[in-house]
C-alpha angles and dihedrals in degrees: 000000000000091000090053090053091049090049090051088050092053091049090048091049092051091046093051093048101039105031100031097030092228120171109268096233094049092046091049093051092047092049091047088053092048094047092048092051092045089053088058099252117148114253095247091052091048092052091046091050092050091048092049093048097046093040093051093049095045092044092059094042099044095082093045092049093045095050091044091053091049092049091048092050092049091048091050094046095051094046096249094123091054091049093050091048093047092049094048092048091048093051100040104022128234093281093059102038092122090059089048091057092047092048091048092051092046091050092050092047094049092045091053092049098045 
């Protein structure tokens, strides 16, 4: 029965986001609340579980997101972002800029591993 409730939750999440165009975070919280209640958890335990899950995830991502935002701002302020974009467009052309971004990311990932 728990898997059926989780499946209903996934369907409900997709319905809220696709059909009703609800914000993903709000839809996820509402579905988590609904699934917890359908599983028979008391409301205070459901809310505590949601807070612990979201808090744990955001706590570990906050530093990464913060430093990424700072690095992006510094890159934009010094003109590095413009230089990267200009170089990628020159090498790949405007039609293939998505492939340029993918190739750049793959190159950087492989370079850091090897």
